C-alpha positions as CSV (number, residue, x, y, z in Angstrom):
1,M,-5.1,-20.6,-27.5
2,N,-7.6,-18.9,-28.8
3,A,-8.5,-15.2,-29.0
4,A,-11.0,-15.0,-25.9
5,N,-8.4,-16.5,-23.8
6,P,-6.8,-13.8,-21.5
7,I,-3.1,-12.2,-21.6
8,G,-0.8,-13.0,-19.1
9,V,1.3,-9.6,-17.2
10,F,4.1,-10.2,-14.5
11,D,6.8,-8.2,-12.6
12,S,9.1,-8.4,-9.5
13,G,6.7,-6.3,-7.8
14,V,3.7,-3.9,-8.1
15,G,5.8,-1.6,-10.9
16,G,4.6,-4.0,-13.9
17,L,1.4,-2.0,-13.2
18,S,2.5,0.9,-15.2
19,V,2.9,-1.6,-18.1
20,L,-0.6,-3.0,-17.9
21,H,-2.4,0.7,-17.5
22,E,-0.6,1.1,-21.3
23,I,-2.0,-2.4,-22.3
24,R,-5.4,-1.3,-21.1
25,R,-5.6,1.8,-22.9
26,S,-4.3,0.0,-26.2
27,L,-6.5,-3.2,-25.7
28,P,-9.5,-2.8,-24.0
29,N,-11.6,-5.4,-25.2
30,E,-8.8,-8.1,-23.6
31,N,-9.0,-10.0,-19.9
32,L,-5.9,-9.3,-18.2
33,L,-4.1,-11.6,-15.5
34,Y,-1.2,-9.8,-13.5
35,V,1.4,-11.4,-11.0
36,A,3.5,-8.8,-8.6
37,D,6.2,-11.1,-7.2
38,S,6.4,-8.7,-4.6
39,A,7.6,-10.9,-1.8
40,H,11.0,-11.2,-3.9
41,A,11.2,-7.6,-4.9
42,P,13.6,-6.0,-6.2
43,Y,15.0,-8.6,-8.4
44,G,18.0,-6.4,-8.9
45,D,19.7,-8.0,-6.3
46,K,18.6,-11.8,-7.1
47,S,21.0,-14.1,-9.0
48,R,19.9,-14.6,-13.0
49,Q,19.2,-18.2,-11.7
50,F,17.1,-17.1,-9.2
51,I,14.9,-14.7,-11.4
52,E,14.5,-17.3,-14.3
53,D,13.5,-19.9,-12.2
54,R,10.8,-17.6,-10.9
55,S,9.9,-16.3,-14.3
56,I,9.5,-19.5,-15.6
57,A,6.7,-20.7,-12.5
58,I,4.9,-17.3,-12.8
59,S,4.7,-18.3,-16.7
60,E,3.7,-21.4,-16.0
61,F,1.1,-20.0,-13.5
62,L,0.1,-17.6,-16.2
63,I,-0.5,-20.3,-18.7
64,N,-2.4,-22.7,-16.8
65,R,-4.9,-19.6,-16.5
66,Q,-5.1,-20.0,-20.6
67,A,-2.8,-17.3,-21.2
68,K,-2.5,-16.7,-25.0
69,A,0.4,-14.5,-24.7
70,I,3.1,-13.5,-21.9
71,V,4.2,-9.9,-21.2
72,V,7.4,-9.6,-18.9
73,A,6.6,-6.1,-17.7
74,C,10.0,-6.2,-15.7
75,N,13.5,-5.4,-17.6
76,T,15.6,-7.3,-15.0
77,A,13.3,-10.2,-15.4
78,T,13.8,-9.5,-19.4
79,G,17.8,-9.4,-19.4
80,A,17.7,-12.4,-17.1
81,A,15.1,-14.7,-18.4
82,V,13.5,-14.2,-21.6
83,T,15.4,-16.6,-23.7
84,A,14.9,-19.3,-21.4
85,L,11.2,-18.0,-21.4
86,R,11.2,-17.8,-25.3
87,S,12.5,-21.2,-25.6
88,R,10.5,-22.7,-23.6
89,F,7.0,-21.4,-24.6
90,S,5.5,-21.3,-28.2
91,M,3.4,-18.6,-27.3
92,P,4.3,-14.5,-27.7
93,I,6.4,-13.5,-25.0
94,I,6.8,-9.8,-25.1
95,A,10.1,-8.2,-23.4
96,M,10.8,-4.9,-21.9
97,E,13.4,-2.8,-23.3
98,P,14.8,0.6,-22.1
99,A,13.3,3.4,-24.2
100,V,17.0,4.4,-25.7
101,K,16.2,4.4,-29.3
102,P,13.1,7.1,-29.0
103,A,16.0,9.1,-25.7
104,V,18.8,9.2,-28.9
105,A,15.8,10.7,-31.2
106,N,14.8,13.3,-28.8
107,T,18.0,14.4,-27.2
108,R,19.6,17.9,-28.3
109,S,22.4,17.8,-25.8
110,G,23.8,14.4,-26.9
111,I,23.6,13.1,-23.5
112,I,21.0,10.8,-21.6
113,G,20.2,9.3,-18.6
114,V,19.3,5.7,-18.1
115,L,17.6,4.9,-14.1
116,A,17.5,1.6,-13.5
117,T,18.4,-1.2,-11.3
118,R,21.9,-2.5,-11.1
119,R,21.4,-5.8,-12.8
120,T,19.7,-4.3,-15.8
121,L,22.8,-1.8,-16.4
122,A,25.0,-4.9,-16.3
123,G,22.3,-7.1,-18.1
124,D,23.4,-7.7,-22.2
125,N,20.0,-6.1,-23.3
126,F,21.9,-2.8,-21.8
127,V,25.4,-3.4,-23.1
128,R,24.1,-4.0,-26.8
129,L,21.5,-0.7,-26.3
130,F,25.0,0.8,-25.2
131,A,27.0,-0.6,-28.0
132,R,24.2,0.1,-30.8
133,Y,23.8,3.7,-30.0
134,S,27.0,5.3,-28.1
135,A,28.8,6.4,-30.9
136,E,25.3,8.9,-31.5
137,V,25.4,9.6,-27.8
138,E,26.8,9.8,-24.2
139,I,24.6,7.4,-22.4
140,L,24.8,8.1,-18.7
141,G,23.6,4.7,-16.7
142,Q,22.5,5.2,-13.1
143,A,21.6,2.5,-10.7
144,C,18.7,3.2,-8.5
145,P,18.7,1.5,-5.2
146,G,16.0,1.7,-2.9
147,L,13.6,2.8,-5.5
148,V,11.7,-0.5,-6.3
149,E,11.3,-0.4,-2.2
150,Q,10.0,2.9,-2.0
151,V,7.3,2.1,-4.5
152,E,6.2,-1.3,-3.3
153,A,5.5,0.6,-0.2
154,G,3.3,3.2,-2.0
155,D,5.4,6.4,-1.0
156,L,5.5,8.0,-4.5
157,S,6.4,11.5,-3.1
158,G,7.3,11.1,0.3
159,E,10.7,12.8,1.3
160,K,12.8,9.7,1.6
161,T,11.6,9.3,-2.4
162,R,12.6,12.5,-3.1
163,L,16.0,12.6,-1.2
164,L,16.9,9.1,-3.5
165,L,15.3,10.9,-6.8
166,E,17.4,13.9,-5.9
167,H,20.5,11.4,-5.5
168,Y,20.5,10.0,-8.8
169,V,18.6,12.8,-11.3
170,L,20.3,15.5,-10.4
171,P,24.3,14.4,-11.2
172,L,22.5,13.3,-15.0
173,V,21.4,16.8,-15.1
174,E,24.4,18.5,-13.9
175,Q,26.4,16.2,-16.6
176,G,24.1,17.7,-19.7
177,A,21.3,15.0,-19.8
178,D,18.3,16.5,-21.3
179,T,16.6,13.0,-21.9
180,I,15.5,10.5,-19.1
181,V,14.8,7.1,-19.7
182,L,13.3,5.5,-17.3
183,G,14.4,1.8,-17.1
184,C,12.3,0.0,-14.6
185,T,8.8,-0.6,-14.9
186,H,8.6,1.1,-11.0
187,Y,9.6,4.2,-11.9
188,P,7.0,5.6,-14.3
189,F,5.2,5.6,-11.2
190,L,7.5,8.4,-9.7
191,A,7.7,10.5,-12.8
192,P,5.9,13.2,-12.1
193,L,8.4,13.8,-8.9
194,I,11.5,13.1,-11.5
195,Q,10.0,16.0,-13.8
196,D,9.6,18.5,-10.9
197,I,13.7,17.4,-10.0
198,A,15.1,17.2,-13.2
199,G,13.2,20.7,-14.2
200,P,10.7,21.1,-17.4
201,A,13.6,21.3,-20.6
202,V,14.2,17.5,-19.5
203,A,12.2,14.6,-21.1
204,V,11.3,11.9,-19.1
205,I,10.5,8.8,-21.3
206,D,9.9,5.0,-20.7
207,S,9.0,2.1,-22.6
208,A,5.4,0.8,-21.6
209,A,3.5,2.0,-24.7
210,A,5.8,0.7,-26.8
211,V,5.3,-2.9,-25.0
212,A,1.7,-2.3,-25.5
213,R,1.9,-1.5,-29.2
214,Q,4.3,-4.9,-29.9
215,L,1.5,-6.7,-27.8
216,Y,-1.1,-5.4,-30.3
217,R,1.1,-6.5,-33.2
218,R,2.1,-9.8,-31.5
219,L,-2.0,-10.4,-31.3
220,E,-3.1,-9.1,-34.4
221,V,-0.3,-11.3,-36.6
222,G,-1.9,-14.4,-34.8
223,N,-5.2,-13.7,-34.9
224,L,-5.4,-13.4,-31.1
225,L,-7.2,-10.3,-30.8
226,A,-10.0,-10.5,-28.4
227,V,-13.4,-9.6,-30.6
228,K,-14.7,-6.5,-29.6
229,E,-18.7,-7.3,-29.7
230,V,-20.0,-10.3,-27.4
231,A,-23.2,-11.9,-28.9
232,G,-26.4,-12.0,-26.5
233,A,-30.0,-11.2,-26.4
234,Q,-28.1,-7.7,-27.7
235,T,-24.8,-7.5,-28.8
236,E,-23.1,-5.6,-26.4
237,A,-19.3,-4.1,-26.3
238,R,-17.0,-6.4,-24.5
239,I,-15.0,-4.9,-21.7
240,G,-11.8,-6.2,-20.3
241,T,-11.3,-7.7,-17.2
242,E,-8.5,-7.8,-14.9
243,C,-7.3,-10.3,-12.0
244,F,-4.4,-10.1,-9.5
245,W,-2.2,-12.0,-7.9
246,T,0.9,-11.5,-5.4
247,S,3.1,-13.1,-3.6
248,N,3.6,-11.0,-1.0
249,G,0.9,-10.5,1.8
250,L,-2.6,-9.3,1.1
251,D,-3.2,-7.0,3.8
252,S,-0.3,-4.8,2.3
253,A,-0.8,-5.5,-1.6
254,Q,-4.3,-5.1,-2.0
255,P,-4.1,-1.7,-1.0
256,I,-0.7,-0.8,-2.9
257,I,-2.0,-2.2,-6.2
258,S,-5.5,-0.9,-5.8
259,Q,-3.5,2.7,-5.2
260,L,-1.4,2.3,-8.7
261,W,-4.0,0.9,-10.4
262,K,-6.4,3.5,-9.4
263,R,-9.4,2.0,-8.2
264,D,-10.2,-0.8,-5.7
265,V,-9.3,-4.4,-6.9
266,E,-9.2,-7.9,-5.4
267,V,-5.9,-9.4,-4.8
268,C,-5.3,-13.0,-4.5
269,L,-2.3,-14.9,-3.1
270,L,0.0,-16.3,-5.5
271,P,0.2,-20.0,-5.0
272,I,3.5,-20.4,-6.2
273,L,7.1,-21.7,-4.4
274,H,8.8,-23.5,-6.6
275,A,8.8,-24.4,-10.8
276,D,8.5,-28.0,-10.0
277,E,5.5,-27.0,-8.0
278,I,3.5,-25.9,-10.9
279,S,2.0,-29.2,-12.0
280,T,0.1,-29.7,-8.5
281,I,-1.5,-26.3,-8.6
282,D,-5.0,-25.7,-9.9
């Protein structure tokens, strides 16, 4: 590994682009690789072994492309696979954690809601967070089936999306929650609609910025931050690049990733099926 190498980021689908946006803001000089495993989204209804196998396979793919760090931009994959990834790879592995700690600091009512997938809410990470903070505040977990699929389809404000969100958000507000945690990286793309439904008195927070800060710290400690300038005929500021892959059809992935990244991008097909096929990939 060296400082010029890219950072690898992956998610069950396009939701991790919300994290990638924060990484780009915090680390403008870095080259970024992003994998959306949209053919298998959502991970929330998959087995733990399946998620672990996919996470290893995608990480191997990114490492073969010289990634100096891996960001698991998926709460479900963090819960199911981050221990296996850290035991297998020596590079920095940055994982997600629902923003319960800042929510506890923010709440005035003493009640916070957490929107997440069923697997995230049942996972060890969330169970530990609940045990750590449940004596201080009341934590209301709300599973949100269907929301990932709406974001994957690029429907961020349609009638079906609003109805789903009203079904999930309004009961939390009615129970007194004044802070709502977005416990899935897909959900920040729905934040404006969530805020509209919850009302201005409710804070809506996620952990993407904290992940970007942690990534910066880990790279800084390892002397792996990309240089800000490149030498040439005239010294120029280094501008980071992004490369995107999807396991889904390009016809659907290209416009949705461009929509969420807020500019037209080229998306390539992910050439991975199983972890044991990695060695055959160029």
